[in-house]
C-alpha positions, 0 to 999 in steps of 0.5 A: 482561495482555498476550496473545501473540496480540494485535497492532496494525497501522498503515498509512499509504500512498502515497495520503497519506489517513490512517492505518489501524489494526487490532487483530488476533488471530493465535491461529487460522490465519486472523487475526481483526480484532477492531477497526479505526479510520481517522484521516484526515490534515488537509489541511495535513499531507497537503500537507506530506508531499506536499511532502517527496516532492520536494527542497526547503528545510530538508528535515531539520527538516521531516521530523523535525517531521512524524515527531513529528506522525505518531507522534501520529496513529499513537497516536490511531489505535491508541487508537481501535482499542483503544477499539473492541475494549474493550482497553487497551494492556496487552492488546497484545503489539506494534504494527507500524507502517509509517510514511509513505513520502516517498522510495523509492530501493532502487537507491540503497540506501534507502527512507525512511518518516517515523515516530518509533517510540520516541515512538509506544511512549511514547505507547501504552505498547506495544512498537513494531516499525517500519522493516520495509523497510531490512533487505530493501534491505540484503540487495539487495532492493527493500524492497517490496512486503512484503505478498505474504508475508502474502497467501501466508499467508492467501489462497493456495488449492490449487485456484484461481489467485489474484492479489491486487491491492492498489490504494493510491497505487501498485498491487501484485500478488501471484501465488498460483498453485497449485504455484508459488512466490509472486511479487509486484511493484508494477505502477505507478500506483494511486490516486496520479495519479487523486487528484492530478488530482482534487484540482487540478481538483475540489478534493477528495481523490479522485474518489469512485467514479470518477464523474468519470472515468466522464464523460470519454473516453480520450485515446488519444495521451496514454494511449499516452505514459503507458503508454510509461513505462519502469517499466511494461515492466521485469521483476519484481522491481520497486517504485516510488513518487512518484518515477516517477509524479507530476503533474509527469511527467503535465504534460510529456505533456499535449496542448496542448488537453484537458478535465480530465475526459478526462485523468481518464478516461485516468488511470483507463485507465492504472491498469487497463491497467498492472495487467491487462497486467502480470498477464497478462504475469508471472502468466498468466491467473488465475481470480481477481483479488482486490482490496483497498486504496482502489481497490476502492471505485472502481466505474469502476476495478473495471468497467474491470478486469473488462472488460479481463479478462473471463474473470477473476473480479474481486472484493473480498478481502471475498469471502473474509472479508478486509476490503479496507480492513484488509488492509495494516494487518493485514499489518503486525501480522503482520510485527510478530509475525514480527519478535518471533518471529524469523521472516523476513517477506520473500519473496526471490522478490518483493523480490530480496533475497539471502535471507529476512530478519527485518524490523523494528526493536523499540522496547520499551514 
């Protein structure tokens, strides 16, 4: 029997590392994650998805075929989380699935997340809610970030000014200042450039713990050129993707002579500086910077954030009992619940939309 409070959430972000899945119970004010699972992307699938972030041959066919493959991975991740929880499909009300972003162009009226939600519903036997971004964009918004509404729901505190920082491929922040409405926006690159540079020079998907970056020195002229990217100076609301920050852009700015490890150190400084400067400029000085997403595991990045904001408590969201690895998938489980209940899932103050909108398209089981 389906339980009205049980939902699954699926998230695959711009880091292109794989699929996070959670089974969550929303019966209490603070949602409870019952189980979670992670299904990594095979290397060749990651490369195929990465290639679709730029113009190329036969894109429509490639995108359609990758959507079918992604639905299979999403179904596998859902089943893994269900098995870990000891539940079957019949217990879950709906799956909220973000899809895999390959193009994000809200100024042109669209954001494209590869997904095959009808196939996912067929494979799982569970109602699927997908396509969360485009209704907000249709209402004049950025369609991103969407997680600040959920951060507001579970992490706001009347006695503490908190900024929630999600470091995925792109970094975004949610400003939870007491007595003020919630704000949020993308700050710029998170792991995206760091991962790409590590893959090119180390042959690994990422720089584990930021250990390689810690061995280099920051290149001041390169850092200045990187920080001059116009997106970083834009006022919120704003969002970005691989269109703005990619290795092709980086290559145009590299000095004639460089050590790859020094470039990695400079990219880490870019991520840290762009986050802290945007936070101070747009949010003021918070009491706490609560970090989630893959970047929380980069010890070098966490140390730089703390050094750049010495009066701010920099900590993982785990400090508040919320796993930093589950938070985004949990947010899309919540957005699925909102969709079925007819509750708006966006925050116009964050996305710039003309008003609150119910987000998502429903694919019945």
